[in-house]
C-alpha positions, 0 to 999 in steps of 0.5 A: 138083602140083594134083589133084582126086583126092588120094591119101594113102599110109600105112604098114600097121601090124598090127591088134594093134599099131594097136588101142591107138592106135585106142582112144586116138584114139577117146577123145581125137580130136574125134568130129566130125573123127575119120573114120578109124582111127589111121594112120601117114601117109607121103605126104599128097597124091599125084595120083589121076590117076596112081593106076596109076603110084603102085600100080606103084611101091608094088608094086615097092618092097614086093616086095623089102621084108620086113615090119619092126619100128618103134619107138614111142619117144616122144610129140610135142606138136603144139600142138593135139594129141598123137602118138606118135613112130615110128622105123624105118630100114627104113621111112625107106628105103621112104619115101626110095625112094618119095619119089624116084619121086613127087618130080615130084608132091609138094607142100610138106608132102610135101617136108618132112623126114618125121617118122613119127608116129601122131596120137591127138589133134588140133584141140583146145585147147592146154590139152587137148593139154597135159593129155593129153601130160602124162598119157601121158608118165607111163605111156609105155614104148617098144615095137615095132610091126609094119609089114606093108605100105602102104595107099593112100587116096582123100581125100574132103574129110574121110573117106578111102576105102581104095583099095589094100593092098600087103603087103611081100614076103619079100625082104631 
């Protein structure tokens, strides 16, 4: 669906767990393209014209969802960057429920199989990506992070404007 007001949906990672990714992103992401903190994108382009309906869906899903743990289980070479791979059956379930609600609005990128990750480097040469990937592989240890809710952002041709946070409830 075409939209003049694209919205991006991210998983809300606890501040303490996000801090190390932010540090790496500030160090390795090109400064002229680094408009925001590290993040875990769930949907890349939702229609801002339907923000109220989108927020209602987020609230409905989040109300019955407890905060969850996700596993940072590996690294992903992006060709022109590096990301950390994230796994969580609970988060995959949240994504699937939202995908069903949003399906009439989804474009090609959001119709693909979702592979959760946190990008810390992008838009660099393959050599720079190879170097960082190799360095991070030598010290990588799998670990858990807390996912506390969802964040909705308005894309502004580079920078993102935060529109709404929806925290997970204390449901099952």
